[in-house]
N, CA, C and O atoms as CSV, one atom per row, in Angstrom:
chain,resi,resn,atom,element,x,y,z
A,1,MET,N,N,92.740,111.773,100.093
A,1,MET,CA,C,92.934,112.268,98.870
A,1,MET,C,C,92.722,113.821,98.883
A,1,MET,O,O,91.714,114.331,99.374
A,2,ILE,N,N,93.756,114.553,98.300
A,2,ILE,CA,C,93.716,116.052,98.355
A,2,ILE,C,C,93.733,116.632,97.058
A,2,ILE,O,O,94.436,116.175,96.156
A,3,ARG,N,N,92.916,117.719,96.910
A,3,ARG,CA,C,92.812,118.416,95.647
A,3,ARG,C,C,93.737,119.629,95.855
A,3,ARG,O,O,93.496,120.422,96.766
A,4,ARG,N,N,94.797,119.794,95.029
A,4,ARG,CA,C,95.732,120.855,95.175
A,4,ARG,C,C,95.009,122.167,94.848
A,4,ARG,O,O,94.151,122.237,93.968
A,5,ILE,N,N,95.405,123.218,95.615
A,5,ILE,CA,C,94.918,124.649,95.434
A,5,ILE,C,C,96.074,125.394,94.831
A,5,ILE,O,O,97.131,125.572,95.436
A,6,GLU,N,N,95.824,125.831,93.584
A,6,GLU,CA,C,96.979,126.637,92.936
A,6,GLU,C,C,97.089,127.978,93.574
A,6,GLU,O,O,96.090,128.683,93.721
A,7,GLU,N,N,98.253,128.339,93.949
A,7,GLU,CA,C,98.579,129.715,94.476
A,7,GLU,C,C,98.868,130.639,93.326
A,7,GLU,O,O,99.451,130.222,92.325
A,8,PRO,N,N,98.468,131.901,93.452
A,8,PRO,CA,C,98.804,132.840,92.422
A,8,PRO,C,C,100.218,133.147,92.335
A,8,PRO,O,O,100.907,133.066,93.353
A,9,GLU,N,N,100.726,133.495,91.216
A,9,GLU,CA,C,102.123,133.701,90.960
A,9,GLU,C,C,102.699,134.811,91.866
A,9,GLU,O,O,102.130,135.901,91.916
A,10,GLN,N,N,103.812,134.561,92.583
A,10,GLN,CA,C,104.323,135.551,93.483
A,10,GLN,C,C,105.227,136.541,92.822
A,10,GLN,O,O,106.029,136.151,91.973
A,11,ARG,N,N,105.144,137.823,93.171
A,11,ARG,CA,C,105.967,138.879,92.666
A,11,ARG,C,C,106.568,139.732,93.794
A,11,ARG,O,O,105.943,140.055,94.804
A,12,VAL,N,N,107.870,140.074,93.520
A,12,VAL,CA,C,108.489,140.891,94.539
A,12,VAL,C,C,108.768,142.158,93.694
A,12,VAL,O,O,109.664,142.181,92.850
A,13,GLY,N,N,107.968,143.199,93.956
A,13,GLY,CA,C,108.048,144.443,93.093
A,13,GLY,C,C,107.689,144.039,91.652
A,13,GLY,O,O,106.583,143.554,91.415
A,14,SER,N,N,108.533,144.216,90.761
A,14,SER,CA,C,108.275,143.817,89.404
A,14,SER,C,C,108.981,142.570,88.984
A,14,SER,O,O,109.018,142.226,87.803
A,15,ILE,N,N,109.575,141.852,90.006
A,15,ILE,CA,C,110.339,140.539,89.655
A,15,ILE,C,C,109.400,139.407,90.026
A,15,ILE,O,O,108.819,139.313,91.107
A,16,ILE,N,N,109.314,138.546,88.994
A,16,ILE,CA,C,108.619,137.285,89.333
A,16,ILE,C,C,109.541,136.248,89.985
A,16,ILE,O,O,110.653,135.941,89.556
A,17,VAL,N,N,108.953,135.757,91.054
A,17,VAL,CA,C,109.717,134.771,91.917
A,17,VAL,C,C,109.747,133.439,91.129
A,17,VAL,O,O,108.685,132.941,90.755
A,18,PRO,N,N,110.907,132.864,90.874
A,18,PRO,CA,C,110.986,131.614,90.095
A,18,PRO,C,C,110.476,130.428,91.016
A,18,PRO,O,O,110.375,130.554,92.237
A,19,ASP,N,N,110.159,129.253,90.323
A,19,ASP,CA,C,109.590,128.208,91.061
A,19,ASP,C,C,110.565,127.645,92.120
A,19,ASP,O,O,110.128,127.176,93.170
A,20,ILE,N,N,111.924,127.694,91.836
A,20,ILE,CA,C,112.900,127.229,92.747
A,20,ILE,C,C,112.934,127.982,94.084
A,20,ILE,O,O,113.264,127.421,95.128
A,21,ALA,N,N,112.586,129.250,94.016
A,21,ALA,CA,C,112.560,130.089,95.290
A,21,ALA,C,C,111.356,130.004,96.023
A,21,ALA,O,O,111.348,130.507,97.147
A,22,LYS,N,N,110.306,129.440,95.577
A,22,LYS,CA,C,109.004,129.276,96.200
A,22,LYS,C,C,109.093,128.252,97.254
A,22,LYS,O,O,109.967,127.387,97.208
A,23,SER,N,N,108.183,128.316,98.250
A,23,SER,CA,C,108.339,127.417,99.333
A,23,SER,C,C,107.836,125.981,98.797
A,23,SER,O,O,107.115,125.867,97.806
A,24,ARG,N,N,108.272,124.967,99.520
A,24,ARG,CA,C,108.011,123.573,99.113
A,24,ARG,C,C,106.605,123.113,99.505
A,24,ARG,O,O,106.091,122.143,98.948
A,25,ALA,N,N,105.979,123.812,100.467
A,25,ALA,CA,C,104.741,123.249,100.852
A,25,ALA,C,C,103.663,123.466,99.839
A,25,ALA,O,O,103.699,124.513,99.193
A,26,ILE,N,N,102.665,122.561,99.614
A,26,ILE,CA,C,101.651,122.631,98.730
A,26,ILE,C,C,100.360,122.734,99.569
A,26,ILE,O,O,100.144,122.024,100.551
A,27,LYS,N,N,99.505,123.694,99.089
A,27,LYS,CA,C,98.276,123.924,99.787
A,27,LYS,C,C,97.189,123.079,99.122
A,27,LYS,O,O,97.250,122.975,97.897
A,28,GLY,N,N,96.202,122.463,99.780
A,28,GLY,CA,C,95.157,121.695,99.254
A,28,GLY,C,C,94.006,121.523,100.147
A,28,GLY,O,O,94.045,121.873,101.326
A,29,GLU,N,N,92.901,120.946,99.550
A,29,GLU,CA,C,91.721,120.796,100.255
A,29,GLU,C,C,91.443,119.244,100.246
A,29,GLU,O,O,91.560,118.595,99.207
A,30,ILE,N,N,91.083,118.695,101.406
A,30,ILE,CA,C,90.832,117.336,101.520
A,30,ILE,C,C,89.558,116.962,100.942
A,30,ILE,O,O,88.556,117.519,101.389
A,31,VAL,N,N,89.426,116.006,99.910
A,31,VAL,CA,C,88.278,115.561,99.302
A,31,VAL,C,C,87.842,114.249,99.721
A,31,VAL,O,O,86.668,113.929,99.534
A,32,ALA,N,N,88.728,113.386,100.315
A,32,ALA,CA,C,88.295,112.046,100.721
A,32,ALA,C,C,89.370,111.593,101.817
A,32,ALA,O,O,90.565,111.886,101.758
A,33,VAL,N,N,88.799,110.874,102.770
A,33,VAL,CA,C,89.546,110.394,103.863
A,33,VAL,C,C,89.223,109.058,104.099
A,33,VAL,O,O,88.057,108.666,104.067
A,34,GLY,N,N,90.339,108.207,104.374
A,34,GLY,CA,C,90.076,106.839,104.804
A,34,GLY,C,C,89.529,106.593,106.211
A,34,GLY,O,O,89.310,107.566,106.933
A,35,ARG,N,N,89.309,105.412,106.620
A,35,ARG,CA,C,88.632,105.201,107.912
A,35,ARG,C,C,89.551,105.302,109.064
A,35,ARG,O,O,89.070,105.351,110.196
A,36,GLY,N,N,90.850,105.338,108.880
A,36,GLY,CA,C,91.884,105.530,109.860
A,36,GLY,C,C,92.930,104.475,109.887
A,36,GLY,O,O,93.019,103.691,108.942
A,37,LYS,N,N,93.732,104.406,110.915
A,37,LYS,CA,C,94.833,103.503,111.011
A,37,LYS,C,C,94.516,102.342,112.034
A,37,LYS,O,O,94.214,102.568,113.206
A,38,TRP,N,N,94.614,101.038,111.468
A,38,TRP,CA,C,94.340,99.910,112.284
A,38,TRP,C,C,95.595,99.483,113.119
A,38,TRP,O,O,96.667,99.244,112.565
A,39,HIS,N,N,95.433,99.403,114.366
A,39,HIS,CA,C,96.565,98.879,115.248
A,39,HIS,C,C,96.114,97.430,115.657
A,39,HIS,O,O,95.149,97.236,116.397
A,40,PRO,N,N,96.862,96.456,115.135
A,40,PRO,CA,C,96.503,95.074,115.370
A,40,PRO,C,C,96.757,94.660,116.823
A,40,PRO,O,O,97.582,95.271,117.502
A,41,GLY,N,N,96.038,93.605,117.315
A,41,GLY,CA,C,96.187,93.209,118.605
A,41,GLY,C,C,97.532,92.529,118.809
A,41,GLY,O,O,98.116,92.019,117.853
A,42,GLU,N,N,98.007,92.513,119.972
A,42,GLU,CA,C,99.342,91.926,120.336
A,42,GLU,C,C,99.440,91.499,121.885
A,42,GLU,O,O,98.631,91.874,122.733
A,43,TRP,N,N,100.401,90.770,122.104
A,43,TRP,CA,C,100.670,90.399,123.478
A,43,TRP,C,C,101.575,91.344,124.178
A,43,TRP,O,O,102.571,91.778,123.599
A,44,TRP,N,N,101.279,91.687,125.403
A,44,TRP,CA,C,102.099,92.623,126.241
A,44,TRP,C,C,102.440,91.930,127.560
A,44,TRP,O,O,101.650,91.168,128.118
A,45,CYS,N,N,103.594,92.216,128.010
A,45,CYS,CA,C,104.036,91.656,129.396
A,45,CYS,C,C,103.562,92.803,130.379
A,45,CYS,O,O,104.019,93.944,130.323
A,46,VAL,N,N,102.601,92.390,131.285
A,46,VAL,CA,C,101.989,93.352,132.117
A,46,VAL,C,C,102.342,93.030,133.558
A,46,VAL,O,O,102.327,91.871,133.971
A,47,LYS,N,N,102.669,94.105,134.344
A,47,LYS,CA,C,102.978,93.873,135.767
A,47,LYS,C,C,101.614,93.705,136.571
A,47,LYS,O,O,100.675,94.487,136.424
A,48,GLN,N,N,101.590,92.628,137.425
A,48,GLN,CA,C,100.348,92.378,138.130
A,48,GLN,C,C,100.142,93.483,139.257
A,48,GLN,O,O,101.093,94.064,139.779
A,49,LYS,N,N,98.925,93.697,139.554
A,49,LYS,CA,C,98.700,94.668,140.616
A,49,LYS,C,C,99.008,94.175,142.087
A,49,LYS,O,O,99.396,94.951,142.960
A,50,HIS,N,N,98.814,92.886,142.282
A,50,HIS,CA,C,99.119,92.307,143.550
A,50,HIS,C,C,100.533,91.756,143.622
A,50,HIS,O,O,100.977,91.090,142.687
A,51,ARG,N,N,101.244,92.013,144.697
A,51,ARG,CA,C,102.604,91.598,144.883
A,51,ARG,C,C,102.634,90.353,145.598
A,51,ARG,O,O,101.786,90.136,146.463
A,52,VAL,N,N,103.551,89.490,145.316
A,52,VAL,CA,C,103.792,88.256,145.978
A,52,VAL,C,C,104.507,88.490,147.299
A,52,VAL,O,O,105.511,89.198,147.369
A,53,MET,N,N,103.967,87.884,148.333
A,53,MET,CA,C,104.652,88.064,149.629
A,53,MET,C,C,105.988,87.258,149.668
A,53,MET,O,O,106.109,86.147,149.151
A,54,SER,N,N,106.971,87.916,150.326
A,54,SER,CA,C,108.230,87.266,150.437
A,54,SER,C,C,108.242,86.193,151.520
A,54,SER,O,O,107.507,86.244,152.506
A,55,MET,N,N,109.113,85.227,151.281
A,55,MET,CA,C,109.152,84.209,152.340
A,55,MET,C,C,109.787,84.780,153.608
A,55,MET,O,O,109.459,84.358,154.717
A,56,PHE,N,N,110.726,85.770,153.433
A,56,PHE,CA,C,111.349,86.298,154.563
A,56,PHE,C,C,110.920,87.668,154.907
A,56,PHE,O,O,110.756,88.505,154.019
A,57,GLU,N,N,110.716,87.955,156.247
A,57,GLU,CA,C,110.190,89.213,156.520
A,57,GLU,C,C,111.149,90.414,156.292
A,57,GLU,O,O,112.330,90.359,156.636
A,58,GLY,N,N,110.648,91.395,155.758
A,58,GLY,CA,C,111.435,92.593,155.452
A,58,GLY,C,C,112.171,92.528,154.112
A,58,GLY,O,O,112.741,93.539,153.701
A,59,GLU,N,N,112.186,91.450,153.448
A,59,GLU,CA,C,112.770,91.413,152.184
A,59,GLU,C,C,111.838,91.885,151.081
A,59,GLU,O,O,110.739,91.337,151.007
A,60,PRO,N,N,112.159,92.852,150.208
A,60,PRO,CA,C,111.202,93.342,149.268
A,60,PRO,C,C,111.007,92.224,148.244
A,60,PRO,O,O,111.979,91.620,147.790
A,61,SER,N,N,109.692,91.935,147.863
A,61,SER,CA,C,109.354,90.979,146.923
A,61,SER,C,C,109.472,91.576,145.472
A,61,SER,O,O,109.256,92.761,145.216
A,62,SER,N,N,109.853,90.592,144.523
A,62,SER,CA,C,110.047,91.174,143.088
A,62,SER,C,C,108.669,91.182,142.481
A,62,SER,O,O,107.808,90.375,142.831
A,63,PRO,N,N,108.448,92.233,141.441
A,63,PRO,CA,C,107.186,92.270,140.860
A,63,PRO,C,C,106.961,91.036,140.043
A,63,PRO,O,O,107.900,90.392,139.575
A,64,VAL,N,N,105.702,90.717,139.880
A,64,VAL,CA,C,105.249,89.508,139.108
A,64,VAL,C,C,104.649,90.031,137.766
A,64,VAL,O,O,103.792,90.915,137.762
A,65,TYR,N,N,105.110,89.479,136.671
A,65,TYR,CA,C,104.613,89.928,135.329
A,65,TYR,C,C,103.817,88.755,134.819
A,65,TYR,O,O,103.997,87.621,135.262
A,66,ARG,N,N,102.908,89.049,133.853
A,66,ARG,CA,C,102.103,88.061,133.197
A,66,ARG,C,C,101.807,88.513,131.745
A,66,ARG,O,O,101.794,89.717,131.488
A,67,TRP,N,N,101.584,87.648,130.854
A,67,TRP,CA,C,101.295,88.008,129.484
A,67,TRP,C,C,99.800,88.293,129.331
A,67,TRP,O,O,98.973,87.554,129.865
A,68,GLN,N,N,99.459,89.324,128.631
A,68,GLN,CA,C,98.020,89.749,128.453
A,68,GLN,C,C,97.862,90.142,127.036
A,68,GLN,O,O,98.696,90.836,126.455
A,69,TRP,N,N,96.715,89.662,126.453
A,69,TRP,CA,C,96.416,90.049,125.034
A,69,TRP,C,C,95.727,91.359,124.978
A,69,TRP,O,O,94.702,91.551,125.631
A,70,ILE,N,N,96.249,92.254,124.231
A,70,ILE,CA,C,95.556,93.587,124.063
A,70,ILE,C,C,94.856,93.643,122.696
A,70,ILE,O,O,95.541,93.530,121.679
A,71,ASP,N,N,93.570,93.806,122.621
A,71,ASP,CA,C,92.803,93.817,121.382
A,71,ASP,C,C,93.195,94.932,120.477
A,71,ASP,O,O,93.580,96.016,120.917
A,72,GLY,N,N,93.091,94.651,119.173
A,72,GLY,CA,C,93.363,95.693,118.191
A,72,GLY,C,C,92.320,96.850,118.274
A,72,GLY,O,O,91.247,96.697,118.858
A,73,TRP,N,N,92.668,97.967,117.690
A,73,TRP,CA,C,91.821,99.111,117.702
A,73,TRP,C,C,92.030,99.954,116.495
A,73,TRP,O,O,93.093,99.910,115.875
A,74,LEU,N,N,90.997,100.753,116.132
A,74,LEU,CA,C,91.033,101.723,114.942
A,74,LEU,C,C,91.231,103.076,115.442
A,74,LEU,O,O,90.378,103.597,116.160
A,75,GLU,N,N,92.327,103.693,115.100
A,75,GLU,CA,C,92.608,105.034,115.389
A,75,GLU,C,C,91.937,106.034,114.339
A,75,GLU,O,O,92.353,105.970,113.182
A,76,PRO,N,N,91.036,106.857,114.617
A,76,PRO,CA,C,90.362,107.644,113.650
A,76,PRO,C,C,91.285,108.681,112.993
A,76,PRO,O,O,92.274,109.124,113.578
A,77,SER,N,N,90.925,109.049,111.754
A,77,SER,CA,C,91.902,110.034,111.025
A,77,SER,C,C,91.680,111.393,111.760
A,77,SER,O,O,90.572,111.793,112.120
A,78,PRO,N,N,92.806,112.031,111.934
A,78,PRO,CA,C,92.799,113.336,112.597
A,78,PRO,C,C,92.405,114.564,111.597
A,78,PRO,O,O,92.298,115.728,111.983
A,79,VAL,N,N,92.216,114.149,110.320
A,79,VAL,CA,C,91.745,115.261,109.443
A,79,VAL,C,C,90.294,114.827,108.786
A,79,VAL,O,O,89.909,113.658,108.758
A,80,HIS,N,N,89.656,115.784,108.337
A,80,HIS,CA,C,88.237,115.620,107.901
A,80,HIS,C,C,88.165,116.186,106.493
A,80,HIS,O,O,88.991,117.001,106.080
A,81,VAL,N,N,87.084,115.697,105.722
A,81,VAL,CA,C,86.843,116.245,104.389
A,81,VAL,C,C,86.427,117.772,104.434
A,81,VAL,O,O,85.577,118.201,105.215
A,82,GLY,N,N,87.086,118.516,103.554
A,82,GLY,CA,C,86.750,119.904,103.539
A,82,GLY,C,C,87.775,120.750,104.191
A,82,GLY,O,O,87.791,121.956,103.945
A,83,GLN,N,N,88.660,120.200,105.028
A,83,GLN,CA,C,89.775,120.977,105.664
A,83,GLN,C,C,90.765,121.453,104.608
A,83,GLN,O,O,90.951,120.776,103.597
A,84,SER,N,N,91.374,122.547,104.808
A,84,SER,CA,C,92.519,123.055,103.997
A,84,SER,C,C,93.777,122.608,104.760
A,84,SER,O,O,93.870,122.732,105.981
A,85,VAL,N,N,94.693,122.107,104.022
A,85,VAL,CA,C,96.008,121.717,104.655
A,85,VAL,C,C,97.205,122.045,103.790
A,85,VAL,O,O,97.099,122.324,102.596
A,86,TYR,N,N,98.378,121.996,104.467
A,86,TYR,CA,C,99.624,122.120,103.691
A,86,TYR,C,C,100.214,120.717,103.699
A,86,TYR,O,O,100.270,120.103,104.765
A,87,PHE,N,N,100.653,120.181,102.574
A,87,PHE,CA,C,101.161,118.749,102.457
A,87,PHE,C,C,102.375,118.791,101.602
A,87,PHE,O,O,102.663,119.759,100.898
A,88,ASN,N,N,103.089,117.680,101.695
A,88,ASN,CA,C,104.423,117.581,101.021
A,88,ASN,C,C,104.353,116.495,100.023
A,88,ASN,O,O,104.827,115.394,100.301
A,89,SER,N,N,103.741,116.744,98.770
A,89,SER,CA,C,103.833,115.747,97.730
A,89,SER,C,C,103.887,116.527,96.383
A,89,SER,O,O,103.065,117.368,96.017
A,90,LYS,N,N,104.967,116.117,95.721
A,90,LYS,CA,C,105.297,116.928,94.546
A,90,LYS,C,C,104.892,116.298,93.221
A,90,LYS,O,O,105.175,116.806,92.136
A,91,TRP,N,N,104.205,115.147,93.369
A,91,TRP,CA,C,103.688,114.431,92.114
A,91,TRP,C,C,102.299,114.179,92.105
A,91,TRP,O,O,101.719,113.942,93.164
A,92,SER,N,N,101.663,114.206,90.955
A,92,SER,CA,C,100.249,113.834,90.764
A,92,SER,C,C,100.113,112.416,90.614
A,92,SER,O,O,100.526,111.908,89.572
A,93,ASP,N,N,99.559,111.654,91.561
A,93,ASP,CA,C,99.652,110.138,91.492
A,93,ASP,C,C,98.320,109.548,91.383
A,93,ASP,O,O,98.169,108.373,91.719
A,94,VAL,N,N,97.276,110.282,90.921
A,94,VAL,CA,C,95.968,109.650,90.729
A,94,VAL,C,C,95.596,109.833,89.227
A,94,VAL,O,O,95.467,110.932,88.689
A,95,GLY,N,N,95.450,108.717,88.658
A,95,GLY,CA,C,95.061,108.712,87.192
A,95,GLY,C,C,95.196,107.261,86.712
A,95,GLY,O,O,95.590,106.365,87.459
A,96,LEU,N,N,94.838,107.060,85.376
A,96,LEU,CA,C,94.803,105.760,84.840
A,96,LEU,C,C,96.226,105.351,84.389
A,96,LEU,O,O,96.731,104.289,84.753
A,97,ASP,N,N,96.857,106.248,83.573
A,97,ASP,CA,C,98.229,105.886,83.059
A,97,ASP,C,C,99.040,107.204,82.993
A,97,ASP,O,O,98.538,108.212,82.497
A,98,TYR,N,N,100.208,107.193,83.461
A,98,TYR,CA,C,100.955,108.381,83.407
A,98,TYR,C,C,101.442,108.742,82.043
A,98,TYR,O,O,101.746,109.905,81.778
A,99,GLN,N,N,101.525,107.760,81.159
A,99,GLN,CA,C,102.032,108.049,79.763
A,99,GLN,C,C,100.944,108.564,78.929
A,99,GLN,O,O,101.151,109.437,78.086
A,100,HIS,N,N,99.739,108.026,79.150
A,100,HIS,CA,C,98.516,108.382,78.302
A,100,HIS,C,C,97.424,108.679,79.209
A,100,HIS,O,O,96.625,107.796,79.520
A,101,PRO,N,N,97.325,110.005,79.709
A,101,PRO,CA,C,96.177,110.334,80.528
A,101,PRO,C,C,94.916,110.234,79.766
A,101,PRO,O,O,94.835,110.635,78.605
A,102,GLY,N,N,93.876,109.673,80.446
A,102,GLY,CA,C,92.572,109.456,79.726
A,102,GLY,C,C,91.451,109.916,80.751
A,102,GLY,O,O,91.639,110.772,81.617
A,103,VAL,N,N,90.375,109.302,80.561
A,103,VAL,CA,C,89.135,109.568,81.346
A,103,VAL,C,C,89.532,109.364,82.840
A,103,VAL,O,O,90.169,108.377,83.207
A,104,GLY,N,N,89.139,110.304,83.637
A,104,GLY,CA,C,89.452,110.194,85.127
A,104,GLY,C,C,90.755,110.815,85.518
A,104,GLY,O,O,91.064,110.882,86.708
A,105,TRP,N,N,91.521,111.265,84.590
A,105,TRP,CA,C,92.831,111.842,84.883
A,105,TRP,C,C,92.623,113.281,85.458
A,105,TRP,O,O,91.969,114.120,84.838
A,106,ASP,N,N,93.198,113.528,86.653
A,106,ASP,CA,C,93.145,114.900,87.226
A,106,ASP,C,C,94.497,115.179,87.809
A,106,ASP,O,O,94.932,114.466,88.713
A,107,GLU,N,N,95.151,116.146,87.348
A,107,GLU,CA,C,96.529,116.371,87.801
A,107,GLU,C,C,96.493,117.181,89.127
A,107,GLU,O,O,97.559,117.414,89.696
A,108,THR,N,N,95.386,117.596,89.615
A,108,THR,CA,C,95.314,118.311,90.839
A,108,THR,C,C,95.039,117.428,92.053
A,108,THR,O,O,95.105,117.884,93.195
A,109,LEU,N,N,94.729,116.152,91.787
A,109,LEU,CA,C,94.501,115.183,92.998
A,109,LEU,C,C,95.830,114.533,93.396
A,109,LEU,O,O,96.669,114.193,92.562
A,110,HIS,N,N,95.971,114.383,94.705
A,110,HIS,CA,C,97.156,113.798,95.264
A,110,HIS,C,C,96.643,112.724,96.326
A,110,HIS,O,O,95.737,113.001,97.112
A,111,MET,N,N,97.239,111.553,96.306
A,111,MET,CA,C,96.961,110.580,97.233
A,111,MET,C,C,98.181,110.664,98.305
A,111,MET,O,O,99.320,110.365,97.945
A,112,VAL,N,N,97.937,111.032,99.478
A,112,VAL,CA,C,98.979,111.163,100.428
A,112,VAL,C,C,98.628,110.465,101.731
A,112,VAL,O,O,97.452,110.242,102.018
A,113,GLN,N,N,99.643,110.115,102.529
A,113,GLN,CA,C,99.543,109.491,103.808
A,113,GLN,C,C,99.435,110.638,104.834
A,113,GLN,O,O,99.778,111.790,104.568
A,114,ILE,N,N,98.944,110.255,106.008
A,114,ILE,CA,C,98.722,111.337,107.110
A,114,ILE,C,C,100.078,111.967,107.453
A,114,ILE,O,O,100.146,113.138,107.825
A,115,GLY,N,N,101.144,111.190,107.328
A,115,GLY,CA,C,102.414,111.782,107.680
A,115,GLY,C,C,102.962,112.785,106.664
A,115,GLY,O,O,103.939,113.468,106.971
A,116,ASP,N,N,102.333,112.914,105.381
A,116,ASP,CA,C,102.708,113.983,104.439
A,116,ASP,C,C,102.041,115.245,104.755
A,116,ASP,O,O,102.445,116.273,104.212
A,117,ILE,N,N,100.998,115.276,105.629
A,117,ILE,CA,C,100.282,116.495,105.947
A,117,ILE,C,C,100.899,117.035,107.181
A,117,ILE,O,O,100.898,116.402,108.237
A,118,PHE,N,N,101.458,118.280,107.033
A,118,PHE,CA,C,102.129,118.872,108.219
A,118,PHE,C,C,101.496,120.147,108.837
A,118,PHE,O,O,102.027,120.727,109.783
A,119,ALA,N,N,100.397,120.538,108.291
A,119,ALA,CA,C,99.676,121.695,108.875
A,119,ALA,C,C,98.208,121.728,108.390
A,119,ALA,O,O,97.892,121.502,107.222
A,120,VAL,N,N,97.355,122.022,109.358
A,120,VAL,CA,C,95.926,122.147,108.997
A,120,VAL,C,C,95.668,123.706,109.110
A,120,VAL,O,O,96.037,124.350,110.092
A,121,ILE,N,N,95.039,124.235,108.082
A,121,ILE,CA,C,94.675,125.720,108.011
A,121,ILE,C,C,93.375,125.820,108.550
A,121,ILE,O,O,92.473,125.111,108.104
A,122,ASN,N,N,93.165,126.715,109.565
A,122,ASN,CA,C,91.824,127.033,110.056
A,122,ASN,C,C,91.202,128.124,109.363
A,122,ASN,O,O,90.071,128.492,109.679
């Protein structure tokens, strides 16, 4: 979850830059992070280390493959709470009801996936 940071209005000389001409990236600060991405276990066809000897001398033996279960694992999130980021989300999607905002409504909060974050600001 990211809290959007409002940028000051841009001016070029005495001309105010319209919203259309502004960059599409949104700057924000991360306020909450999930536990990461779960990669489920799966079967893989793995080449054995030991080669089977050929019946005929000098003939190369073909590799032997066997099925092996690879356990699932949790990939930790690459971002952390408190980091400033640029992200690509144009809608405020955290609230009770879009038609009737009530208690808990905050237009500056955005729920984004890790793929929507394209830069971390140091």
